[in-house]
C-alpha positions as CSV (number, residue, x, y, z in Angstrom):
1,M,-0.3,-16.7,-27.5
2,D,-3.1,-17.6,-29.6
3,G,-0.7,-18.9,-32.0
4,C,1.2,-15.8,-32.2
5,V,5.1,-15.3,-31.3
6,N,5.4,-11.7,-32.3
7,A,5.6,-9.5,-29.1
8,H,3.9,-6.6,-30.4
9,T,1.0,-8.6,-31.6
10,I,0.7,-10.4,-28.3
11,A,0.8,-7.0,-26.2
12,C,-2.0,-5.7,-28.6
13,K,-3.9,-8.9,-27.8
14,F,-3.7,-8.4,-24.1
15,R,-4.5,-4.6,-24.4
16,D,-7.7,-5.7,-26.4
17,H,-8.8,-8.4,-23.9
18,F,-8.2,-6.3,-20.6
19,A,-9.8,-3.2,-22.3
20,E,-12.9,-5.4,-22.7
21,A,-12.6,-7.0,-19.5
22,Y,-12.5,-3.7,-17.5
23,S,-15.3,-1.9,-19.6
24,C,-18.9,-1.2,-18.5
25,N,-21.7,-3.9,-19.1
26,N,-24.4,-1.4,-19.6
27,A,-23.4,2.0,-21.1
28,D,-26.8,3.6,-20.1
29,R,-26.5,2.6,-16.5
30,A,-22.9,3.8,-16.3
31,E,-24.0,7.1,-17.6
32,Q,-26.6,7.2,-15.0
33,L,-24.3,6.4,-12.3
34,K,-21.8,9.0,-13.3
35,T,-24.5,11.7,-13.5
36,E,-25.7,10.7,-10.1
37,Y,-22.0,10.8,-8.7
38,Q,-21.5,14.2,-10.0
39,S,-24.7,15.6,-8.6
40,L,-23.8,14.1,-5.1
41,R,-20.3,15.4,-5.4
42,N,-21.2,19.0,-6.0
43,E,-22.7,18.8,-2.4
44,Y,-20.2,16.9,-0.7
45,R,-17.9,18.7,1.6
46,G,-16.4,15.6,3.3
47,L,-15.6,15.2,6.9
48,P,-13.8,17.8,8.9
49,V,-10.2,17.2,9.3
50,S,-9.5,16.7,13.1
51,E,-6.4,15.4,15.0
52,D,-7.3,11.7,14.0
53,H,-6.7,12.6,10.4
54,T,-3.2,13.9,10.6
55,F,-0.2,12.2,9.2
56,D,3.0,12.6,11.2
57,T,6.6,11.4,10.5
58,D,6.3,8.5,13.1
59,L,3.3,7.0,11.3
60,V,4.9,7.4,7.9
61,S,8.1,5.6,8.9
62,H,6.1,2.8,10.6
63,V,4.1,2.2,7.5
64,I,7.3,2.4,5.3
65,A,8.9,0.0,7.7
66,D,6.1,-2.4,7.3
67,L,6.2,-2.5,3.3
68,K,6.8,-5.7,1.7
69,R,10.3,-6.2,-0.1
70,G,10.5,-7.8,-3.6
71,K,7.3,-6.2,-5.1
72,A,7.2,-4.7,-8.7
73,A,8.2,-1.3,-9.2
74,G,5.5,1.2,-10.0
75,I,5.0,3.3,-13.1
76,Y,7.7,5.6,-12.3
77,G,10.1,3.0,-11.4
78,L,10.0,3.3,-7.7
79,S,9.6,0.3,-5.4
80,A,9.2,-0.4,-1.6
81,E,13.2,-0.7,-1.4
82,H,13.6,2.9,-2.5
83,L,11.4,4.3,0.5
84,L,12.8,1.4,2.8
85,F,16.4,2.7,2.3
86,S,16.1,6.4,1.6
87,Y,17.3,9.2,3.8
88,P,15.2,9.5,6.8
89,A,14.0,13.1,5.8
90,V,11.9,11.3,3.2
91,C,9.3,10.4,5.9
92,V,9.0,14.1,6.9
93,V,8.4,15.1,3.3
94,L,5.8,12.4,2.7
95,A,4.0,13.2,5.9
96,K,3.7,16.9,4.7
97,L,2.4,15.8,1.3
98,F,-0.2,13.3,2.7
99,Q,-1.2,16.0,5.3
100,L,-1.6,18.6,2.2
101,V,-3.7,15.8,0.5
102,M,-6.3,15.7,3.6
103,V,-6.4,19.5,4.0
104,C,-6.6,20.5,0.4
105,C,-8.9,17.6,-0.5
106,H,-7.0,16.9,-3.6
107,V,-5.1,13.7,-4.6
108,P,-2.0,14.2,-7.0
109,D,-2.7,13.1,-10.7
110,G,0.2,10.6,-10.4
111,F,-1.3,8.6,-7.6
112,R,-4.0,7.4,-10.0
113,Y,-1.8,5.8,-12.8
114,S,-0.9,2.2,-12.8
115,Y,-0.4,-0.7,-15.4
116,I,-1.6,-4.2,-15.5
117,I,0.4,-7.2,-15.5
118,P,-0.8,-10.6,-17.1
119,I,-0.5,-13.5,-14.8
120,P,-1.2,-16.9,-15.8
121,K,-4.1,-18.7,-14.2
122,T,-3.2,-22.2,-15.1
123,K,-0.1,-24.3,-13.9
124,E,0.2,-25.8,-17.3
125,C,1.4,-22.8,-18.7
126,F,4.5,-24.1,-20.2
127,S,2.8,-27.2,-21.6
128,K,-0.2,-25.9,-23.7
129,P,-1.0,-23.2,-26.0
130,L,-2.4,-20.2,-24.1
131,S,-5.1,-17.5,-25.0
132,C,-5.8,-14.1,-23.2
133,N,-8.4,-16.0,-21.1
134,D,-5.8,-18.1,-19.5
135,F,-4.4,-14.8,-17.9
136,R,-5.8,-12.5,-15.0
137,G,-4.6,-9.0,-14.5
138,I,-3.0,-7.5,-11.5
139,A,-2.6,-3.8,-11.1
140,I,0.8,-2.3,-10.2
141,S,0.2,1.0,-8.5
142,P,2.8,3.7,-7.6
143,I,4.3,3.2,-4.1
144,M,3.7,6.6,-3.0
145,S,-0.1,5.9,-3.5
């Protein structure tokens, strides 16, 4: 990677590259949008929770059954297979958790954590020296979120 073979140095290069790629272009505009968002949020009450917004065990079990296998594990080490092969009572617990999220209007902090994996853009990744610009990042989010 850019002539480096040390894993720590390469990791630092990726960190710096993706930190720059996912930063704001205009700090003043970002601050203006943040202020606007915060003022709108103070008045926001959300939609009323109705029967259409309920999570039941049947819905959760169908969503779990439709999960794709073989995907990367999330930041906590859980993958789709953990849910697919779990005890059926997990669907009951998850349905209650998601219902509480809706009623309390609070998303657990752990749902927002993810990590970025660099994926080579080019097909010649084994035949030429690569730089950070030859990679794109994909975010791996927790399976529960």
